[in-house]
MARVEXTOR-590243 format. One record per residue: x, y, z of N, C-alpha, C, CB in turn. Coordinates in Angstrom, 1 decimal, padded with zeros to 4 digits. Glycine has a CB too. Example, Ala and Ser with C-alpha at 12.3 -4.5 7.8 and 13.67 -1.06 7.14 Angstrom:
{n.u=013.2; n.v=-005.7; n.w=007.8; ca.u=012.3; ca.v=-004.5; ca.w=007.8; c.u=013.2; c.v=-003.3; c.w=007.8; cb.u=011.3; cb.v=-004.5; cb.w=009.0}
{n.u=012.8; n.v=-002.2; n.w=007.1; ca.u=013.7; ca.v=-001.1; ca.w=007.1; c.u=012.9; c.v=000.0; c.w=007.9; cb.u=014.1; cb.v=-000.6; cb.w=005.7}
//
This chain:
{n.u=-066.6; n.v=063.6; n.w=123.0; ca.u=-066.7; ca.v=064.2; ca.w=124.3; c.u=-066.7; c.v=063.1; c.w=125.4; cb.u=-068.0; cb.v=065.0; cb.w=124.4}
{n.u=-066.1; n.v=063.4; n.w=126.5; ca.u=-066.1; ca.v=062.5; ca.w=127.6; c.u=-066.9; c.v=063.1; c.w=128.7; cb.u=-064.7; cb.v=062.2; cb.w=128.1}
{n.u=-067.9; n.v=062.3; n.w=129.3; ca.u=-068.7; ca.v=062.8; ca.w=130.4; c.u=-068.4; c.v=061.8; c.w=131.5; cb.u=-070.2; cb.v=062.8; cb.w=130.0}
{n.u=-068.0; n.v=062.4; n.w=132.6; ca.u=-067.7; ca.v=061.5; ca.w=133.8; c.u=-068.9; c.v=061.3; c.w=134.6; cb.u=-066.5; cb.v=062.1; cb.w=134.6}
{n.u=-068.8; n.v=060.3; n.w=135.5; ca.u=-070.0; ca.v=060.0; ca.w=136.4; c.u=-070.2; c.v=061.1; c.w=137.3; cb.u=-069.7; cb.v=058.7; cb.w=137.1}
{n.u=-069.2; n.v=061.8; n.w=137.7; ca.u=-069.3; ca.v=062.9; ca.w=138.6; c.u=-070.3; c.v=064.0; c.w=138.1; cb.u=-068.0; cb.v=063.6; cb.w=138.9}
{n.u=-070.4; n.v=064.2; n.w=136.8; ca.u=-071.3; ca.v=065.2; ca.w=136.3; c.u=-072.7; c.v=064.7; c.w=136.2; cb.u=-070.8; cb.v=065.7; cb.w=134.9}
{n.u=-072.9; n.v=063.3; n.w=136.2; ca.u=-074.2; ca.v=062.8; ca.w=136.2; c.u=-074.8; c.v=062.7; c.w=137.5; cb.u=-074.2; cb.v=061.4; cb.w=135.5}
{n.u=-074.0; n.v=062.4; n.w=138.6; ca.u=-074.4; ca.v=062.4; ca.w=139.9; c.u=-075.2; c.v=061.1; c.w=140.3; cb.u=-075.3; cb.v=063.5; cb.w=140.2}
{n.u=-075.6; n.v=060.3; n.w=139.4; ca.u=-076.3; ca.v=059.1; ca.w=139.7; c.u=-075.5; c.v=057.8; c.w=139.7; cb.u=-077.4; cb.v=058.9; cb.w=138.7}
{n.u=-074.6; n.v=057.6; n.w=138.8; ca.u=-073.9; ca.v=056.3; ca.w=138.7; c.u=-072.5; c.v=056.5; c.w=139.0; cb.u=-074.1; cb.v=055.7; cb.w=137.3}
{n.u=-072.0; n.v=055.8; n.w=140.0; ca.u=-070.6; ca.v=056.0; ca.w=140.4; c.u=-069.7; c.v=055.0; c.w=139.5; cb.u=-070.3; cb.v=055.6; cb.w=141.9}
{n.u=-068.5; n.v=055.5; n.w=139.3; ca.u=-067.5; ca.v=054.7; ca.w=138.5; c.u=-067.9; c.v=054.4; c.w=137.1; cb.u=-067.3; cb.v=053.4; cb.w=139.3}
{n.u=-068.6; n.v=055.3; n.w=136.5; ca.u=-069.0; ca.v=055.1; ca.w=135.1; c.u=-068.4; c.v=056.3; c.w=134.3; cb.u=-070.5; cb.v=055.1; cb.w=134.9}
{n.u=-067.8; n.v=055.9; n.w=133.1; ca.u=-067.3; ca.v=056.9; ca.w=132.2; c.u=-068.0; c.v=056.8; c.w=130.9; cb.u=-065.8; cb.v=056.8; cb.w=132.1}
{n.u=-068.6; n.v=057.9; n.w=130.4; ca.u=-069.3; ca.v=057.9; ca.w=129.1; c.u=-068.4; c.v=058.5; c.w=128.1; cb.u=-070.7; cb.v=058.6; cb.w=129.2}
{n.u=-068.1; n.v=057.9; n.w=127.0; ca.u=-067.4; ca.v=058.5; ca.w=125.9; c.u=-068.3; c.v=058.6; c.w=124.7; cb.u=-066.1; cb.v=057.7; cb.w=125.5}
{n.u=-068.6; n.v=059.8; n.w=124.3; ca.u=-069.5; ca.v=060.1; ca.w=123.2; c.u=-068.8; c.v=060.7; c.w=122.0; cb.u=-070.7; cb.v=061.0; cb.w=123.7}
{n.u=-068.2; n.v=059.9; n.w=121.2; ca.u=-067.5; ca.v=060.4; ca.w=120.0; c.u=-068.5; c.v=061.0; c.w=119.0; cb.u=-066.7; cb.v=059.4; cb.w=119.3}
{n.u=-068.1; n.v=062.0; n.w=118.3; ca.u=-068.9; ca.v=062.7; ca.w=117.3; c.u=-068.4; c.v=062.3; c.w=115.9; cb.u=-068.8; cb.v=064.2; cb.w=117.4}
{n.u=-069.3; n.v=062.0; n.w=115.0; ca.u=-068.9; ca.v=061.6; ca.w=113.6; c.u=-068.3; c.v=062.8; c.w=112.9; cb.u=-070.1; cb.v=061.1; cb.w=112.8}
{n.u=-067.4; n.v=062.5; n.w=112.0; ca.u=-066.8; ca.v=063.6; ca.w=111.2; c.u=-067.8; c.v=064.2; c.w=110.2; cb.u=-065.6; cb.v=063.0; cb.w=110.4}
{n.u=-067.5; n.v=065.4; n.w=109.8; ca.u=-068.4; ca.v=066.0; ca.w=108.8; c.u=-067.9; c.v=065.6; c.w=107.4; cb.u=-068.4; cb.v=067.6; cb.w=108.9}
{n.u=-068.8; n.v=064.9; n.w=106.7; ca.u=-068.4; ca.v=064.3; ca.w=105.4; c.u=-069.5; c.v=064.6; c.w=104.4; cb.u=-068.1; cb.v=062.8; cb.w=105.4}
{n.u=-069.2; n.v=064.6; n.w=103.0; ca.u=-070.3; ca.v=064.7; ca.w=102.0; c.u=-071.1; c.v=063.5; c.w=102.0; cb.u=-069.7; cb.v=065.0; cb.w=100.6}
{n.u=-072.5; n.v=063.6; n.w=101.9; ca.u=-073.4; ca.v=062.5; ca.w=101.9; c.u=-074.1; c.v=062.4; c.w=100.5; cb.u=-074.4; cb.v=062.6; cb.w=103.0}
{n.u=-073.8; n.v=061.4; n.w=099.8; ca.u=-074.3; ca.v=061.2; ca.w=098.5; c.u=-075.8; c.v=061.4; c.w=098.3; cb.u=-073.9; cb.v=059.8; cb.w=097.9}
{n.u=-076.6; n.v=060.7; n.w=099.2; ca.u=-078.1; ca.v=060.8; ca.w=099.1; c.u=-078.6; c.v=062.2; c.w=099.3; cb.u=-078.7; cb.v=059.9; cb.w=100.1}
{n.u=-077.8; n.v=063.1; n.w=099.9; ca.u=-078.2; ca.v=064.5; ca.w=100.2; c.u=-077.4; c.v=065.4; c.w=099.2; cb.u=-077.9; cb.v=064.9; cb.w=101.6}
{n.u=-077.2; n.v=064.9; n.w=098.0; ca.u=-076.5; ca.v=065.7; ca.w=096.9; c.u=-075.2; c.v=066.3; c.w=097.3; cb.u=-077.4; cb.v=066.9; cb.w=096.5}
{n.u=-074.5; n.v=065.5; n.w=098.2; ca.u=-073.1; ca.v=065.8; ca.w=098.5; c.u=-073.0; c.v=066.8; c.w=099.7; cb.u=-072.4; cb.v=066.4; cb.w=097.3}
{n.u=-074.1; n.v=067.2; n.w=100.3; ca.u=-074.1; ca.v=068.1; ca.w=101.4; c.u=-073.2; c.v=067.5; c.w=102.5; cb.u=-075.5; cb.v=068.5; cb.w=101.9}
{n.u=-072.4; n.v=068.4; n.w=103.1; ca.u=-071.5; ca.v=067.9; ca.w=104.2; c.u=-072.3; c.v=068.0; c.w=105.5; cb.u=-070.2; cb.v=068.8; cb.w=104.2}
{n.u=-072.2; n.v=066.9; n.w=106.2; ca.u=-072.9; ca.v=066.8; ca.w=107.5; c.u=-072.2; c.v=065.7; c.w=108.4; cb.u=-074.4; cb.v=066.4; cb.w=107.3}
{n.u=-072.4; n.v=065.8; n.w=109.7; ca.u=-071.8; ca.v=064.7; ca.w=110.5; c.u=-072.4; c.v=063.3; c.w=110.2; cb.u=-072.1; cb.v=065.0; cb.w=112.0}
{n.u=-071.5; n.v=062.4; n.w=109.9; ca.u=-071.9; ca.v=061.0; ca.w=109.5; c.u=-070.7; c.v=060.1; c.w=109.8; cb.u=-072.4; cb.v=060.9; cb.w=108.1}
{n.u=-071.0; n.v=058.9; n.w=110.1; ca.u=-070.0; ca.v=057.9; ca.w=110.4; c.u=-069.6; c.v=057.2; c.w=109.0; cb.u=-070.5; cb.v=056.8; cb.w=111.3}
{n.u=-070.4; n.v=057.3; n.w=108.0; ca.u=-070.1; ca.v=056.8; ca.w=106.7; c.u=-071.1; c.v=057.4; c.w=105.7; cb.u=-070.1; cb.v=055.2; cb.w=106.7}
{n.u=-070.8; n.v=057.3; n.w=104.4; ca.u=-071.7; ca.v=057.8; ca.w=103.4; c.u=-073.0; c.v=057.0; c.w=103.2; cb.u=-070.9; cb.v=057.9; cb.w=102.0}
{n.u=-074.0; n.v=057.7; n.w=102.8; ca.u=-075.3; ca.v=057.0; ca.w=102.6; c.u=-075.6; c.v=057.2; c.w=101.1; cb.u=-076.4; cb.v=057.6; cb.w=103.5}
{n.u=-075.8; n.v=056.1; n.w=100.4; ca.u=-076.0; ca.v=056.2; ca.w=099.0; c.u=-077.5; c.v=056.2; c.w=098.6; cb.u=-075.4; cb.v=055.0; cb.w=098.3}
{n.u=-078.4; n.v=055.5; n.w=099.3; ca.u=-079.8; ca.v=055.5; ca.w=098.9; c.u=-080.6; c.v=055.2; c.w=100.2; cb.u=-080.0; cb.v=054.4; cb.w=097.9}
{n.u=-081.9; n.v=055.3; n.w=100.0; ca.u=-082.9; ca.v=055.1; ca.w=101.1; c.u=-083.1; c.v=053.6; c.w=101.5; cb.u=-084.2; cb.v=055.8; cb.w=100.8}
{n.u=-082.8; n.v=052.8; n.w=100.6; ca.u=-083.1; ca.v=051.4; ca.w=100.7; c.u=-082.0; c.v=050.5; c.w=101.3; cb.u=-083.4; cb.v=050.8; cb.w=099.3}
{n.u=-080.9; n.v=051.1; n.w=101.7; ca.u=-079.8; ca.v=050.3; ca.w=102.3; c.u=-079.3; c.v=049.2; c.w=101.3; cb.u=-080.3; cb.v=049.6; cb.w=103.6}
{n.u=-079.5; n.v=049.5; n.w=100.0; ca.u=-079.0; ca.v=048.5; ca.w=099.0; c.u=-077.5; c.v=048.4; c.w=098.9; cb.u=-079.6; cb.v=048.9; cb.w=097.7}
{n.u=-076.8; n.v=049.5; n.w=099.2; ca.u=-075.4; ca.v=049.4; ca.w=099.2; c.u=-074.8; c.v=050.2; c.w=100.3; cb.u=-074.9; cb.v=050.1; cb.w=097.8}
{n.u=-073.9; n.v=049.5; n.w=101.1; ca.u=-073.2; ca.v=050.2; ca.w=102.2; c.u=-071.9; c.v=050.7; c.w=101.8; cb.u=-073.0; cb.v=049.2; cb.w=103.3}
{n.u=-071.5; n.v=051.8; n.w=102.4; ca.u=-070.2; ca.v=052.4; ca.w=102.2; c.u=-069.1; c.v=051.7; c.w=103.0; cb.u=-070.2; cb.v=053.9; cb.w=102.6}
{n.u=-068.6; n.v=050.5; n.w=102.5; ca.u=-067.8; ca.v=049.7; ca.w=103.3; c.u=-066.5; c.v=050.4; c.w=103.8; cb.u=-067.3; cb.v=048.5; cb.w=102.4}
{n.u=-065.9; n.v=051.2; n.w=102.9; ca.u=-064.6; ca.v=051.9; ca.w=103.4; c.u=-064.9; c.v=052.8; c.w=104.5; cb.u=-064.0; cb.v=052.6; cb.w=102.2}
{n.u=-066.0; n.v=053.6; n.w=104.4; ca.u=-066.4; ca.v=054.5; ca.w=105.5; c.u=-066.8; c.v=053.8; c.w=106.8; cb.u=-067.6; cb.v=055.4; cb.w=105.0}
{n.u=-067.5; n.v=052.7; n.w=106.6; ca.u=-067.9; ca.v=051.9; ca.w=107.8; c.u=-066.7; c.v=051.4; c.w=108.5; cb.u=-068.9; cb.v=050.8; cb.w=107.4}
{n.u=-065.8; n.v=050.8; n.w=107.7; ca.u=-064.6; ca.v=050.2; ca.w=108.3; c.u=-063.7; c.v=051.2; c.w=108.9; cb.u=-063.8; cb.v=049.4; cb.w=107.2}
{n.u=-063.6; n.v=052.4; n.w=108.3; ca.u=-062.8; ca.v=053.5; ca.w=108.9; c.u=-063.4; c.v=053.9; c.w=110.3; cb.u=-062.8; cb.v=054.8; cb.w=108.0}
{n.u=-064.7; n.v=053.9; n.w=110.4; ca.u=-065.4; ca.v=054.2; ca.w=111.7; c.u=-065.2; c.v=053.1; c.w=112.7; cb.u=-066.9; cb.v=054.5; cb.w=111.5}
{n.u=-065.2; n.v=051.8; n.w=112.2; ca.u=-065.0; ca.v=050.7; ca.w=113.1; c.u=-063.6; c.v=050.7; c.w=113.7; cb.u=-065.3; cb.v=049.3; cb.w=112.3}
{n.u=-062.6; n.v=051.0; n.w=112.8; ca.u=-061.2; ca.v=051.1; ca.w=113.3; c.u=-061.1; c.v=052.2; c.w=114.4; cb.u=-060.3; cb.v=051.5; cb.w=112.1}
{n.u=-061.8; n.v=053.3; n.w=114.2; ca.u=-061.8; ca.v=054.4; ca.w=115.2; c.u=-062.5; c.v=053.9; c.w=116.5; cb.u=-062.6; cb.v=055.6; cb.w=114.7}
{n.u=-063.6; n.v=053.2; n.w=116.5; ca.u=-064.3; ca.v=052.7; ca.w=117.7; c.u=-063.4; c.v=051.6; c.w=118.3; cb.u=-065.7; cb.v=052.1; cb.w=117.3}
{n.u=-062.8; n.v=050.7; n.w=117.5; ca.u=-061.9; ca.v=049.7; ca.w=118.1; c.u=-060.7; c.v=050.4; c.w=118.9; cb.u=-061.4; cb.v=048.8; cb.w=117.0}
{n.u=-060.2; n.v=051.5; n.w=118.3; ca.u=-059.1; ca.v=052.2; ca.w=119.0; c.u=-059.6; c.v=052.8; c.w=120.3; cb.u=-058.6; cb.v=053.3; cb.w=118.0}
{n.u=-060.8; n.v=053.4; n.w=120.3; ca.u=-061.4; ca.v=053.9; ca.w=121.6; c.u=-061.5; c.v=052.8; c.w=122.6; cb.u=-062.8; cb.v=054.6; cb.w=121.3}
{n.u=-062.0; n.v=051.6; n.w=122.2; ca.u=-062.2; ca.v=050.5; ca.w=123.1; c.u=-060.8; c.v=050.1; c.w=123.7; cb.u=-062.9; cb.v=049.3; cb.w=122.5}
{n.u=-059.8; n.v=050.0; n.w=122.8; ca.u=-058.5; ca.v=049.5; ca.w=123.2; c.u=-057.9; c.v=050.5; c.w=124.2; cb.u=-057.6; cb.v=049.4; cb.w=121.9}
{n.u=-058.1; n.v=051.8; n.w=124.0; ca.u=-057.6; ca.v=052.8; ca.w=124.9; c.u=-058.2; c.v=052.6; c.w=126.3; cb.u=-057.9; cb.v=054.2; cb.w=124.4}
{n.u=-059.5; n.v=052.3; n.w=126.3; ca.u=-060.2; ca.v=052.1; ca.w=127.6; c.u=-059.8; c.v=050.8; c.w=128.3; cb.u=-061.7; cb.v=052.1; cb.w=127.4}
{n.u=-059.4; n.v=049.8; n.w=127.5; ca.u=-059.0; ca.v=048.6; ca.w=128.0; c.u=-057.7; c.v=048.7; c.w=128.8; cb.u=-058.7; cb.v=047.6; cb.w=126.9}
{n.u=-057.0; n.v=049.8; n.w=128.7; ca.u=-055.7; ca.v=050.0; ca.w=129.5; c.u=-056.1; c.v=050.1; c.w=130.9; cb.u=-055.0; cb.v=051.2; cb.w=128.9}
{n.u=-057.3; n.v=050.5; n.w=131.3; ca.u=-057.7; ca.v=050.8; ca.w=132.7; c.u=-058.9; c.v=050.0; c.w=133.1; cb.u=-057.9; cb.v=052.2; cb.w=132.9}
{n.u=-059.7; n.v=049.5; n.w=132.1; ca.u=-060.9; ca.v=048.8; ca.w=132.4; c.u=-060.9; c.v=047.4; c.w=131.7; cb.u=-062.2; cb.v=049.6; cb.w=132.0}
{n.u=-061.3; n.v=046.3; n.w=132.3; ca.u=-061.4; ca.v=045.1; ca.w=131.6; c.u=-062.4; c.v=045.2; c.w=130.5; cb.u=-061.8; cb.v=043.9; cb.w=132.6}
{n.u=-062.2; n.v=044.6; n.w=129.3; ca.u=-063.0; ca.v=044.7; ca.w=128.2; c.u=-064.5; c.v=044.2; c.w=128.5; cb.u=-062.5; cb.v=043.9; cb.w=127.0}
{n.u=-064.6; n.v=043.3; n.w=129.4; ca.u=-066.0; ca.v=042.8; ca.w=129.6; c.u=-066.8; c.v=043.8; c.w=130.5; cb.u=-065.9; cb.v=041.4; cb.w=130.3}
{n.u=-066.2; n.v=044.9; n.w=130.8; ca.u=-066.9; ca.v=046.0; ca.w=131.5; c.u=-067.2; c.v=047.1; c.w=130.6; cb.u=-066.1; cb.v=046.4; cb.w=132.8}
{n.u=-066.9; n.v=047.0; n.w=129.3; ca.u=-067.0; ca.v=048.1; ca.w=128.4; c.u=-068.3; c.v=047.8; c.w=127.5; cb.u=-065.8; cb.v=048.2; cb.w=127.5}
{n.u=-069.1; n.v=048.8; n.w=127.3; ca.u=-070.3; ca.v=048.7; ca.w=126.5; c.u=-070.1; c.v=049.7; c.w=125.3; cb.u=-071.6; cb.v=049.0; cb.w=127.2}
{n.u=-070.5; n.v=049.3; n.w=124.1; ca.u=-070.6; ca.v=050.2; ca.w=123.0; c.u=-072.0; c.v=050.4; c.w=122.6; cb.u=-069.7; cb.v=049.7; cb.w=121.8}
{n.u=-072.3; n.v=051.6; n.w=122.2; ca.u=-073.7; ca.v=051.9; ca.w=121.7; c.u=-073.8; c.v=053.1; c.w=120.9; cb.u=-074.6; cb.v=052.0; cb.w=122.9}
{n.u=-074.9; n.v=053.3; n.w=120.2; ca.u=-075.1; ca.v=054.5; ca.w=119.4; c.u=-076.5; c.v=054.5; c.w=118.9; cb.u=-074.1; cb.v=054.5; cb.w=118.3}
{n.u=-076.8; n.v=055.7; n.w=118.2; ca.u=-078.1; ca.v=055.9; ca.w=117.6; c.u=-077.9; c.v=056.1; c.w=116.1; cb.u=-078.7; cb.v=057.2; cb.w=118.2}
{n.u=-078.8; n.v=055.5; n.w=115.3; ca.u=-078.8; ca.v=055.6; ca.w=113.9; c.u=-077.5; c.v=055.0; c.w=113.3; cb.u=-079.0; cb.v=057.0; cb.w=113.4}
{n.u=-076.7; n.v=055.8; n.w=112.6; ca.u=-075.4; ca.v=055.4; ca.w=112.0; c.u=-074.5; c.v=055.0; c.w=113.2; cb.u=-074.8; cb.v=056.4; cb.w=111.1}
{n.u=-074.5; n.v=055.7; n.w=114.2; ca.u=-073.7; ca.v=055.4; ca.w=115.4; c.u=-074.0; c.v=054.1; c.w=116.0; cb.u=-073.8; cb.v=056.5; cb.w=116.5}
{n.u=-075.3; n.v=053.7; n.w=116.0; ca.u=-075.7; ca.v=052.4; ca.w=116.5; c.u=-075.3; c.v=051.3; c.w=115.5; cb.u=-077.2; cb.v=052.4; cb.w=116.6}
{n.u=-075.3; n.v=051.6; n.w=114.2; ca.u=-074.9; ca.v=050.6; ca.w=113.2; c.u=-073.4; c.v=050.4; c.w=113.4; cb.u=-075.2; cb.v=051.1; cb.w=111.8}
{n.u=-072.6; n.v=051.4; n.w=113.6; ca.u=-071.2; ca.v=051.3; ca.w=113.8; c.u=-070.9; c.v=050.6; c.w=115.1; cb.u=-070.5; cb.v=052.7; cb.w=113.7}
{n.u=-071.6; n.v=050.9; n.w=116.1; ca.u=-071.4; ca.v=050.2; ca.w=117.4; c.u=-071.7; c.v=048.7; c.w=117.3; cb.u=-072.3; cb.v=050.9; cb.w=118.5}
{n.u=-072.8; n.v=048.4; n.w=116.6; ca.u=-073.1; ca.v=047.0; ca.w=116.4; c.u=-072.0; c.v=046.2; c.w=115.7; cb.u=-074.5; cb.v=046.9; cb.w=115.7}
{n.u=-071.6; n.v=046.8; n.w=114.6; ca.u=-070.5; ca.v=046.1; ca.w=113.8; c.u=-069.2; c.v=046.1; c.w=114.6; cb.u=-070.3; cb.v=046.9; cb.w=112.5}
{n.u=-068.9; n.v=047.2; n.w=115.3; ca.u=-067.6; ca.v=047.2; ca.w=116.0; c.u=-067.7; c.v=046.2; c.w=117.2; cb.u=-067.4; cb.v=048.7; cb.w=116.6}
{n.u=-068.8; n.v=046.2; n.w=117.9; ca.u=-068.9; ca.v=045.3; ca.w=119.1; c.u=-068.8; c.v=043.8; c.w=118.7; cb.u=-070.1; cb.v=045.6; cb.w=119.8}
{n.u=-069.4; n.v=043.5; n.w=117.6; ca.u=-069.4; ca.v=042.1; ca.w=117.2; c.u=-068.1; c.v=041.6; c.w=116.6; cb.u=-070.5; cb.v=041.9; cb.w=116.1}
{n.u=-067.3; n.v=042.6; n.w=116.1; ca.u=-066.0; ca.v=042.2; ca.w=115.5; c.u=-064.8; c.v=042.5; c.w=116.4; cb.u=-065.9; cb.v=042.9; cb.w=114.2}
{n.u=-065.0; n.v=043.0; n.w=117.6; ca.u=-063.9; ca.v=043.4; ca.w=118.4; c.u=-063.2; c.v=042.1; c.w=118.9; cb.u=-064.4; cb.v=044.2; cb.w=119.7}
{n.u=-061.9; n.v=042.2; n.w=119.1; ca.u=-061.1; ca.v=041.0; ca.w=119.4; c.u=-061.3; c.v=040.5; c.w=120.8; cb.u=-059.6; cb.v=041.3; cb.w=119.2}
{n.u=-061.7; n.v=041.3; n.w=121.8; ca.u=-061.9; ca.v=040.9; ca.w=123.2; c.u=-063.4; c.v=041.0; c.w=123.5; cb.u=-061.1; cb.v=041.7; cb.w=124.1}
{n.u=-063.8; n.v=040.1; n.w=124.5; ca.u=-065.2; ca.v=040.1; ca.w=124.9; c.u=-065.6; c.v=041.4; c.w=125.5; cb.u=-065.5; cb.v=039.0; cb.w=125.9}
{n.u=-066.8; n.v=042.0; n.w=125.0; ca.u=-067.3; ca.v=043.2; ca.w=125.6; c.u=-068.4; c.v=042.9; c.w=126.5; cb.u=-067.8; cb.v=044.2; cb.w=124.4}
{n.u=-068.8; n.v=043.9; n.w=127.3; ca.u=-069.9; ca.v=043.8; ca.w=128.3; c.u=-071.3; c.v=043.8; c.w=127.6; cb.u=-069.9; cb.v=044.9; cb.w=129.3}
{n.u=-071.4; n.v=044.5; n.w=126.5; ca.u=-072.6; ca.v=044.6; ca.w=125.8; c.u=-072.6; c.v=045.6; c.w=124.6; cb.u=-073.7; cb.v=044.9; cb.w=126.7}
{n.u=-073.7; n.v=045.5; n.w=123.8; ca.u=-073.8; ca.v=046.4; ca.w=122.7; c.u=-075.2; c.v=046.9; c.w=122.7; cb.u=-073.5; cb.v=045.6; cb.w=121.3}
{n.u=-075.4; n.v=048.2; n.w=122.5; ca.u=-076.7; ca.v=048.9; ca.w=122.5; c.u=-076.8; c.v=049.6; c.w=121.2; cb.u=-076.8; cb.v=049.9; cb.w=123.7}
{n.u=-077.9; n.v=049.4; n.w=120.5; ca.u=-078.2; ca.v=050.0; ca.w=119.3; c.u=-079.6; c.v=050.6; c.w=119.3; cb.u=-078.1; cb.v=049.1; cb.w=118.1}
{n.u=-079.7; n.v=051.9; n.w=118.9; ca.u=-081.0; ca.v=052.6; ca.w=118.9; c.u=-081.3; c.v=053.1; c.w=117.5; cb.u=-081.0; cb.v=053.8; cb.w=119.9}
{n.u=-082.4; n.v=052.7; n.w=117.0; ca.u=-082.8; ca.v=053.0; ca.w=115.6; c.u=-081.7; c.v=052.8; c.w=114.6; cb.u=-083.3; cb.v=054.5; cb.w=115.5}
{n.u=-081.2; n.v=051.6; n.w=114.6; ca.u=-080.1; ca.v=051.3; ca.w=113.7; c.u=-080.3; c.v=049.9; c.w=113.0; cb.u=-078.8; cb.v=051.2; cb.w=114.5}
{n.u=-079.4; n.v=049.5; n.w=112.2; ca.u=-079.4; ca.v=048.2; ca.w=111.5; c.u=-078.0; c.v=047.7; c.w=111.5; cb.u=-079.9; cb.v=048.4; cb.w=110.0}
{n.u=-077.8; n.v=046.5; n.w=111.0; ca.u=-076.5; ca.v=045.9; ca.w=110.9; c.u=-075.9; c.v=046.1; c.w=109.6; cb.u=-076.6; cb.v=044.3; cb.w=111.2}
{n.u=-074.9; n.v=047.0; n.w=109.5; ca.u=-074.3; ca.v=047.3; ca.w=108.2; c.u=-073.5; c.v=046.2; c.w=107.7; cb.u=-073.4; cb.v=048.6; cb.w=108.3}
{n.u=-073.3; n.v=046.1; n.w=106.4; ca.u=-072.5; ca.v=045.0; ca.w=105.8; c.u=-073.0; c.v=043.6; c.w=106.3; cb.u=-071.0; cb.v=045.2; cb.w=106.2}
{n.u=-074.3; n.v=043.5; n.w=106.4; ca.u=-074.9; ca.v=042.3; ca.w=107.0; c.u=-074.6; c.v=041.0; c.w=106.2; cb.u=-076.3; cb.v=042.5; cb.w=107.0}
{n.u=-074.2; n.v=041.1; n.w=104.9; ca.u=-073.9; ca.v=039.9; ca.w=104.2; c.u=-072.6; c.v=039.3; c.w=104.6; cb.u=-073.8; cb.v=040.2; cb.w=102.7}
{n.u=-071.8; n.v=040.0; n.w=105.4; ca.u=-070.5; ca.v=039.5; ca.w=105.9; c.u=-070.7; c.v=038.7; c.w=107.2; cb.u=-069.6; cb.v=040.6; cb.w=106.2}
{n.u=-071.9; n.v=038.7; n.w=107.8; ca.u=-072.2; ca.v=038.0; ca.w=109.0; c.u=-072.8; c.v=036.6; c.w=108.7; cb.u=-073.1; cb.v=038.8; cb.w=109.9}
{n.u=-072.5; n.v=035.7; n.w=109.5; ca.u=-071.7; ca.v=035.7; ca.w=110.8; c.u=-070.2; c.v=035.5; c.w=110.7; cb.u=-072.3; cb.v=034.7; cb.w=111.7}
{n.u=-069.7; n.v=035.4; n.w=109.5; ca.u=-068.3; ca.v=035.1; ca.w=109.3; c.u=-067.3; c.v=036.1; c.w=110.0; cb.u=-067.9; cb.v=035.1; cb.w=107.9}
{n.u=-067.7; n.v=037.4; n.w=110.1; ca.u=-066.8; ca.v=038.4; ca.w=110.7; c.u=-066.9; c.v=038.5; c.w=112.2; cb.u=-067.0; cb.v=039.7; cb.w=110.0}
{n.u=-067.9; n.v=037.8; n.w=112.8; ca.u=-068.1; ca.v=038.0; ca.w=114.2; c.u=-066.9; c.v=037.3; c.w=114.9; cb.u=-069.4; cb.v=037.3; cb.w=114.7}
{n.u=-066.2; n.v=038.0; n.w=115.8; ca.u=-065.1; ca.v=037.5; ca.w=116.6; c.u=-065.8; c.v=036.5; c.w=117.6; cb.u=-064.3; cb.v=038.6; cb.w=117.3}
{n.u=-065.1; n.v=035.3; n.w=117.8; ca.u=-065.7; ca.v=034.3; ca.w=118.7; c.u=-065.8; c.v=034.9; c.w=120.1; cb.u=-064.8; cb.v=033.1; cb.w=118.7}
{n.u=-065.0; n.v=035.9; n.w=120.5; ca.u=-065.1; ca.v=036.5; ca.w=121.8; c.u=-066.5; c.v=037.2; c.w=122.0; cb.u=-064.0; cb.v=037.4; cb.w=122.1}
{n.u=-067.1; n.v=037.6; n.w=121.0; ca.u=-068.3; ca.v=038.4; ca.w=121.1; c.u=-069.5; c.v=037.7; c.w=120.5; cb.u=-068.1; cb.v=039.8; cb.w=120.4}
{n.u=-069.4; n.v=036.4; n.w=120.2; ca.u=-070.6; ca.v=035.7; ca.w=119.6; c.u=-071.7; c.v=035.6; c.w=120.6; cb.u=-070.1; cb.v=034.4; cb.w=119.2}
{n.u=-071.5; n.v=035.8; n.w=121.9; ca.u=-072.5; ca.v=035.7; ca.w=122.9; c.u=-072.7; c.v=037.0; c.w=123.7; cb.u=-072.3; cb.v=034.5; cb.w=123.9}
{n.u=-072.1; n.v=038.0; n.w=123.2; ca.u=-072.2; ca.v=039.3; ca.w=123.9; c.u=-073.7; c.v=039.8; c.w=123.9; cb.u=-071.3; cb.v=040.4; cb.w=123.2}
{n.u=-074.1; n.v=040.2; n.w=125.1; ca.u=-075.5; ca.v=040.7; ca.w=125.2; c.u=-075.7; c.v=042.0; c.w=124.2; cb.u=-075.9; cb.v=041.1; cb.w=126.6}
{n.u=-076.8; n.v=042.0; n.w=123.5; ca.u=-077.2; ca.v=043.1; ca.w=122.6; c.u=-078.6; c.v=043.5; c.w=122.9; cb.u=-077.0; cb.v=042.6; cb.w=121.1}
{n.u=-078.8; n.v=044.8; n.w=122.9; ca.u=-080.2; ca.v=045.3; ca.w=123.0; c.u=-080.3; c.v=046.3; c.w=121.8; cb.u=-080.5; cb.v=046.0; cb.w=124.3}
{n.u=-081.3; n.v=046.0; n.w=121.0; ca.u=-081.6; ca.v=046.9; ca.w=119.9; c.u=-083.0; c.v=047.4; c.w=120.1; cb.u=-081.5; cb.v=046.1; cb.w=118.5}
{n.u=-083.2; n.v=048.7; n.w=120.0; ca.u=-084.5; ca.v=049.4; ca.w=120.1; c.u=-084.8; c.v=050.3; c.w=118.9; cb.u=-084.5; cb.v=050.2; cb.w=121.5}
{n.u=-086.0; n.v=050.3; n.w=118.5; ca.u=-086.3; ca.v=051.1; ca.w=117.4; c.u=-087.4; c.v=052.1; c.w=117.7; cb.u=-086.7; cb.v=050.3; cb.w=116.1}
//
């Protein structure tokens, strides 16, 4: 969903893009289908769904690239809650162009054993706020 600044009335020249996760079966919930950015195997974060995470990261990178056609990348922020925050964090740190910032709410860094090797040098100093 796209929410323009006109509907918020407070902030001029701001565009909010709020993508929704696809409905997929979630292993930890006995295969029940629900909106999720990637599969969840256990409560302990012992194993990440790398293919699902990377599919979501490619999607977020494509959204950013589309916005870059009209807005400089350093004016673009990515953020999310829970799995969306995890995907935003991974996507923002690995994007090829410098972003304005990354916001994560109640999330964690997925595929954390790959860091810092996968961080794009453009985003190694990108401002990040994480709140739990």
